[in-house]
Every structure is written in structure tokens, then in C-alpha cells.
C-alpha positions as CSV (number, residue, x, y, z in Angstrom):
1,M,0.1,0.1,-0.1
2,I,2.8,2.0,0.6
3,R,4.9,2.1,-1.9
4,A,1.2,2.6,-4.4
5,L,0.8,5.9,-2.2
6,L,4.5,6.2,-3.3
7,A,4.8,5.5,-6.5
8,K,5.0,7.9,-9.1
9,I,2.0,8.5,-12.1
10,Q,4.2,7.8,-15.6
11,L,4.0,10.2,-18.4
12,S,5.3,11.3,-22.1
13,L,7.0,14.3,-23.1
14,A,7.4,15.1,-26.7
15,I,9.5,18.5,-27.0
16,G,12.3,19.8,-29.0
17,A,15.8,20.2,-28.5
18,Y,15.9,23.3,-26.7
19,D,18.5,24.6,-23.9
20,H,15.4,25.8,-21.7
21,V,13.7,22.6,-21.5
22,R,17.4,20.5,-21.0
23,D,17.5,20.5,-17.1
24,L,13.8,19.2,-16.9
25,V,14.4,16.4,-19.8
26,D,17.3,15.1,-18.8
27,G,16.4,15.2,-15.0
28,T,18.0,18.0,-13.4
29,V,15.0,19.6,-13.0
30,P,12.2,17.1,-11.5
31,V,8.2,17.4,-12.3
32,A,6.8,16.0,-9.0
33,G,5.1,13.1,-8.8
34,V,6.3,12.4,-12.0
35,E,8.3,9.9,-14.3
36,L,8.7,11.8,-17.6
37,T,9.5,9.3,-20.7
38,V,10.9,12.4,-23.2
39,L,11.1,12.0,-26.8
40,R,12.5,14.5,-29.0
41,L,11.2,14.8,-32.6
42,P,10.7,16.7,-35.7
43,V,8.2,19.7,-35.0
44,E,6.1,18.4,-38.2
45,E,6.2,15.1,-37.0
46,M,5.8,15.7,-33.4
47,F,2.1,17.8,-33.7
48,Y,1.1,15.3,-36.7
49,R,1.1,12.4,-34.3
50,F,-0.2,14.2,-30.9
51,L,-2.6,16.1,-32.9
52,M,-4.3,13.4,-35.1
53,H,-3.4,10.6,-33.2
54,G,-3.0,11.6,-29.3
55,E,0.2,10.0,-29.2
56,F,1.6,11.7,-26.0
57,D,0.1,12.7,-22.6
58,V,1.9,15.8,-23.1
59,S,3.6,17.1,-25.7
60,E,4.6,20.8,-28.1
61,V,2.5,21.8,-30.2
62,S,1.6,24.6,-32.5
63,L,0.1,27.4,-31.0
64,A,-1.9,28.4,-34.1
65,K,-3.5,24.9,-34.1
66,I,-4.6,25.1,-30.3
67,V,-6.3,28.0,-31.2
68,A,-8.0,26.7,-34.0
69,L,-8.7,23.8,-32.2
70,A,-10.4,25.5,-29.4
71,A,-12.5,28.3,-32.0
72,Q,-13.9,25.0,-33.3
73,D,-14.7,23.3,-29.8
74,D,-12.7,21.2,-29.5
75,R,-12.3,19.9,-26.6
76,R,-9.6,17.3,-27.0
77,F,-6.5,19.6,-25.8
78,V,-5.0,21.6,-22.1
79,P,-2.0,24.3,-23.7
80,L,-0.3,25.1,-20.5
81,P,1.1,28.7,-20.3
82,V,4.8,27.5,-21.5
83,F,6.3,28.9,-24.5
84,P,9.1,26.4,-26.2
85,S,9.5,28.5,-29.3
86,R,9.4,31.8,-30.0
87,V,10.4,33.4,-33.3
88,F,10.2,36.4,-35.6
89,R,8.7,36.1,-38.7
90,H,10.2,38.7,-41.0
91,S,12.8,36.3,-42.1
92,S,10.3,34.0,-43.4
93,I,9.1,35.6,-46.7
94,Y,10.6,34.2,-49.9
95,V,10.9,35.3,-53.3
96,R,12.5,34.7,-56.7
97,T,15.9,36.8,-56.9
98,G,15.4,39.2,-59.8
99,G,11.5,39.2,-59.7
100,D,9.8,42.3,-59.2
101,I,9.2,42.4,-55.2
102,A,11.4,44.0,-53.7
103,R,8.9,45.2,-50.5
104,P,5.6,43.6,-48.5
105,E,3.6,45.7,-49.9
106,E,4.3,44.2,-53.9
107,L,2.7,41.2,-52.6
108,A,-0.5,42.3,-52.9
109,G,-1.9,40.7,-55.5
110,K,0.7,37.9,-56.4
111,R,0.7,34.4,-56.1
112,V,1.6,33.0,-52.3
113,G,2.4,29.8,-51.1
114,V,2.6,28.6,-47.0
115,P,3.0,25.1,-45.8
116,E,-0.4,24.9,-43.9
117,W,-2.4,28.3,-43.6
118,A,-3.0,27.2,-40.3
119,Q,0.7,27.4,-39.1
120,T,1.4,29.4,-36.5
121,A,4.5,31.3,-38.4
122,A,2.1,31.6,-41.7
123,I,-0.2,33.4,-40.1
124,Y,2.1,35.9,-38.6
125,T,3.6,36.2,-41.3
126,R,0.0,37.1,-43.1
127,G,-0.7,39.5,-39.9
128,L,2.5,41.5,-40.7
129,L,1.4,42.1,-43.9
130,A,-1.8,43.4,-43.4
131,H,-1.0,45.2,-40.6
132,D,2.3,46.5,-40.8
133,Y,2.5,46.5,-45.1
134,G,-1.2,47.4,-45.3
135,V,-1.5,44.0,-47.6
136,D,-4.9,43.1,-48.3
137,L,-5.0,39.5,-47.9
138,A,-7.7,38.8,-50.0
139,S,-6.2,40.1,-53.0
140,I,-3.7,37.1,-53.2
141,H,-4.2,33.8,-54.5
142,W,-2.5,31.4,-51.6
143,H,-1.4,28.1,-52.6
144,Q,-1.0,25.0,-50.1
145,A,1.2,22.4,-50.2
146,G,4.7,20.9,-48.2
147,V,8.0,23.6,-48.2
148,N,10.2,20.9,-50.2
149,E,8.1,17.8,-50.5
150,P,4.8,17.4,-51.6
151,G,1.7,15.8,-50.2
152,R,1.3,18.5,-46.8
153,I,-2.0,18.4,-45.4
154,E,-4.0,20.8,-43.1
155,K,-4.0,19.1,-39.7
156,V,-7.5,21.2,-38.5
157,K,-10.6,22.3,-40.2
158,L,-10.5,26.0,-42.0
159,S,-13.2,28.3,-42.0
160,L,-11.4,30.4,-44.3
161,P,-12.4,34.5,-44.3
162,A,-14.4,36.0,-47.2
163,G,-12.5,36.2,-50.3
164,V,-9.8,34.5,-49.7
165,R,-8.5,32.1,-52.2
166,L,-6.5,29.1,-51.1
167,T,-5.7,26.5,-53.7
168,V,-4.4,22.7,-52.4
169,V,-1.5,21.5,-54.3
170,A,-1.0,17.6,-53.7
171,D,1.7,16.9,-56.6
172,R,4.4,20.0,-56.5
173,S,6.2,21.3,-53.8
174,L,6.0,25.8,-52.5
175,S,10.1,25.6,-53.7
176,E,9.1,23.8,-57.1
177,M,6.9,26.4,-57.7
178,L,8.8,29.2,-56.6
179,L,11.5,28.2,-59.0
180,A,9.5,27.4,-61.9
181,G,7.5,30.8,-61.6
182,D,4.8,29.5,-60.7
183,L,4.6,31.4,-57.3
184,D,5.7,34.4,-56.3
185,A,6.6,34.1,-52.6
186,V,6.7,31.5,-50.2
187,L,5.6,32.3,-46.4
188,S,7.6,29.2,-44.3
189,A,8.9,28.6,-41.0
190,R,11.8,26.4,-42.1
191,P,13.5,27.4,-45.2
192,P,13.0,26.7,-48.9
193,A,15.4,23.8,-50.1
194,P,16.9,26.3,-52.8
195,I,18.1,28.5,-49.8
196,L,19.9,25.7,-47.3
197,A,21.3,24.6,-51.0
198,G,22.9,28.3,-51.3
199,D,20.7,28.7,-54.9
200,P,21.0,32.3,-55.8
201,R,17.6,31.8,-57.4
202,V,15.3,32.5,-54.2
203,R,16.7,35.2,-51.6
204,R,14.1,36.5,-48.1
205,L,12.3,39.2,-48.6
206,F,13.8,41.6,-46.0
207,A,17.9,40.8,-46.9
208,D,18.8,42.7,-43.5
209,H,16.0,40.6,-41.5
210,R,17.2,40.5,-37.8
211,A,17.6,44.9,-38.1
212,V,13.7,44.9,-39.3
213,E,12.9,41.9,-36.6
214,L,14.4,43.9,-33.9
215,A,12.7,47.4,-34.8
216,Y,9.8,45.5,-34.4
217,A,10.4,44.6,-31.8
218,R,11.5,48.0,-29.8
219,K,8.0,49.5,-32.0
220,T,5.5,47.1,-30.3
221,G,7.2,44.9,-27.2
222,I,5.8,41.3,-29.2
223,F,8.3,38.2,-28.9
224,P,5.9,36.1,-31.2
225,I,4.9,33.1,-29.5
226,M,5.1,30.0,-31.9
227,H,4.8,27.1,-29.8
228,V,2.5,26.1,-26.6
229,V,2.8,23.1,-24.6
230,A,-0.2,21.2,-24.2
231,M,-1.8,17.9,-22.3
232,R,-4.8,15.5,-23.3
233,R,-7.5,17.1,-21.3
234,E,-8.1,13.1,-20.2
235,V,-4.7,13.4,-18.6
236,Y,-5.5,16.8,-17.2
237,E,-8.8,15.3,-15.9
238,R,-7.8,12.4,-14.5
239,D,-5.0,14.4,-12.5
240,R,-5.6,18.1,-12.4
241,W,-2.5,19.0,-10.1
242,L,-0.4,17.6,-13.3
243,A,-0.4,21.1,-14.9
244,M,0.8,23.0,-12.1
245,N,3.8,20.5,-11.7
246,L,4.6,20.7,-15.3
247,F,4.7,24.8,-15.4
248,K,7.0,24.9,-12.4
249,A,9.3,22.5,-14.1
250,F,9.1,24.1,-17.0
251,D,9.3,27.4,-15.5
252,E,12.9,26.5,-13.0
253,A,14.5,24.3,-16.0
254,K,13.9,28.1,-18.5
255,A,15.4,30.3,-14.9
256,R,18.3,27.5,-14.8
257,S,19.1,28.1,-18.5
258,L,19.0,32.4,-18.4
259,E,21.3,31.7,-15.6
260,R,23.6,29.7,-17.3
261,A,23.2,32.3,-21.0
262,A,24.5,35.0,-17.8
263,D,28.0,32.9,-17.2
264,V,29.2,33.2,-21.0
265,P,28.7,37.6,-21.0
266,L,30.0,37.4,-18.0
267,A,33.8,35.6,-19.4
268,I,33.5,37.7,-21.3
269,A,33.2,40.9,-20.0
270,A,36.1,39.9,-17.7
271,T,38.2,39.0,-20.8
272,A,37.5,42.5,-22.5
273,S,38.1,44.5,-19.0
274,D,41.5,42.4,-18.8
275,V,42.2,43.1,-22.4
276,A,40.9,46.8,-21.9
277,L,43.7,47.1,-18.7
278,L,46.4,45.5,-20.7
279,A,45.9,48.1,-23.5
280,A,45.7,51.0,-20.8
281,H,49.3,49.6,-19.3
282,V,51.0,49.5,-23.4
283,A,49.3,53.2,-24.1
284,E,51.2,54.5,-20.6
285,H,54.4,53.0,-21.5
286,A,55.6,52.0,-24.8
287,Q,56.4,54.1,-27.6
288,H,54.8,56.9,-28.8
289,D,54.5,55.5,-32.2
290,V,52.0,52.5,-31.0
291,R,50.3,54.6,-28.3
292,A,47.3,54.9,-30.4
293,D,46.7,51.1,-31.5
294,A,46.9,50.6,-27.7
295,A,44.6,52.7,-27.2
296,G,41.9,51.5,-30.2
297,A,42.0,48.4,-28.4
298,A,41.3,50.0,-25.7
299,L,37.5,51.7,-27.2
300,L,37.3,48.2,-28.7
301,A,37.4,46.4,-25.1
302,H,35.8,48.7,-23.6
303,G,32.9,47.7,-26.5
304,A,33.3,44.5,-25.8
305,A,32.5,44.5,-22.1
306,R,29.7,46.4,-22.0
307,A,27.9,44.8,-25.1
308,A,28.7,41.5,-22.8
309,A,27.3,43.5,-19.2
310,H,24.2,44.3,-21.1
311,L,23.6,40.6,-22.2
312,V,24.6,39.7,-18.3
313,E,21.9,42.3,-17.4
314,I,19.1,41.2,-19.6
315,N,19.5,37.1,-18.9
316,L,19.5,38.0,-15.5
317,A,16.6,40.2,-15.2
318,A,14.0,37.7,-13.9
319,A,16.8,36.0,-10.7
320,G,16.3,39.6,-9.5
321,D,18.8,40.9,-7.1
322,D,22.3,39.1,-8.1
323,E,26.4,39.2,-7.8
324,R,27.1,38.7,-11.0
325,S,25.5,41.7,-12.5
326,R,26.9,43.1,-10.3
327,S,30.9,41.6,-11.5
328,A,29.2,42.5,-14.7
329,E,28.9,46.0,-14.5
330,A,32.1,46.5,-12.2
331,F,34.3,44.9,-15.8
332,E,32.4,47.8,-17.0
333,R,33.4,50.3,-15.1
334,T,37.0,48.6,-15.1
335,A,37.1,48.7,-18.7
336,A,35.6,52.4,-18.7
337,D,38.2,53.3,-17.2
338,A,41.1,52.0,-19.0
339,V,39.7,53.4,-21.8
340,R,40.5,57.3,-20.4
341,R,44.0,56.5,-18.9
342,A,45.0,55.0,-22.5
343,L,43.6,58.1,-24.8
344,A,44.7,60.5,-22.0
345,A,48.5,58.7,-22.0
346,G,48.2,58.9,-26.3
């Protein structure tokens, strides 16, 4: 009887390989009362097996699919406030090199492919086109197909907005149609095969997508959620306490990941501080013709220390008062003082 009371509940979890879930997956952070069997699978396989067949007790899954199912009163899954994947999506618009599309606004009236209409990445990207660039989504002729292989299907029932045209293409891939000129653009979470192969005939619409995405983040404060963790409803209803215990474990694993993420920039800040001090010493004691170079080295080292200290601050923001934040600030101040010494010596 005592052994039965102490037995842990067996749960299967399908999840991607992320540092912020690593400690949960390897058992460093336990889920109280649970014995986990963890499967790491490609997202397409994971989502299909969970949404279509309910093969896992708990799984990472497309946010858009979960929202669509809830809107259709499909109650098979219970989402948790755990978001393993967040990605900006300006980078997921692909066009032909040398084509007539140079700006997002020029996608109006074009032929655009998506892997699934209900793919989260495609939804966010369509939202960008409509809300940030004024593109009338109904003016586009949409095509749905697999990115690099034909035959991909939607995993939820669609209810398209009035006026939207969507053609399902079962025997061709989006990559093939883009190269052949039968599509003008592709919206996809995964890069089309020509991009991965370095084929110059295909490019991203936003060449400097990181700068565009950073500006978007600063403007909106949005870091788009791609995936959520969900439970099968029967598992949740049988033992509701599992939801909170899972959430706590995911949250602790994320906090430990952020702490690890602070250690690397802290080491960079320490090294940059040492380099700045060395450069200041050279500037003060070496021959005059090398002092300018030494001052330049000190400036570069201070820039590295400042950037690294900022990363430490960001990664430890949720940790509150932390000695590593103060250490990083001290390294940055030391490097700044070394710059002043180097410039004065020059």
C-alpha cells in the first residue's frame, strides 16, 4: 500500500531540443510526482502524431493549431502557459531573386505559397503583411503545399475569411513552384531547399531581417509565440495537479537556462576588462608610435565589455539581485577607466 501511494505517475512528453527545457528533459529539474518518458522529435512529426492521434500525454504543439481547435470547440487538449518556441517572422518570406518583388507591399495581388494555412509562422507573417504593410490578404492567390516535398495536409479544419482564395497543391512542393515561377513568394517557418543549398535564384524578402525584426520588437514589444505545451484533456482531468507541477518544472528549467546564458557574457566582460587594462598599460609605457593603436584596442575592449554586461543584465532580469550583474558592471567600469587612461596617455 505504501509503495502504491509513493508511486509516480508515468507521463510521455514530446518536446524539441531547447536549452531552456534541457534541465527538465535530462531530469536535473524533476516534475514532482511524475516519471517522464521524453521523446525528441522533428516538429512536423511531433505535431502530427499529437494532434491527429494523441500519441503523447504532453507535447509541444503549434499555438495556431491549439487556438483553431479551441475556436471549433474541440476540447481534446489543454494548453499550458509554457512557450518553448518564440521566433520573429520577417525572415520567413522568400521570393525569387531578380523578380518584381522588392517590398512587402508588392505582394498584393501575387501568388503566395504556405505549408499550411493554419501554420503559426504563416499566420504571424500574414498579420505582418496586413497590419504593418497594408497588404489586402484577399488580393493574394494563396497556395498550400509542402515546403520541399509534396503532399502536406492541414491538421485542422479551415474556415477561411470571405474573399480569400486558397488552392491546395498535392503533387508539387512550394520550392519547386517558386523556382518554376508559378509562385511569387513563399511564407515558411523552415527555409525552402534552395535557400539551404545556397541557390542564388531564391532570397529572403528582407535581406537584413535581423535589423527589421529588432525594430519591430522595439516598436511593438511583441516576441511572437510559435509553440505551446499542451496536455491531452483526459490526462489533465484525471490528475489536474499535473498541470501546475509541469508548469513549475518548465519555469525552473527556463530560469536555470537564463542563468547559464549569463555566464558566457560574464566571462567575455571579464576578458574584455583585462584586455582594456593591458591596452592602457601599453599606452602609458610603450613607445609613442604604438600608443594610438593601444588606445584603439582599449576602446574596442570597452565596447565588448559594455555589450557583454548588457547581456548579463538581460539574462538575469528575472533573477532579481544577482552578484553576477554587479560583477559585469564592475568589469565594464574597469574597462571604461582603462580607456580614459589610454586616451590620456596618447
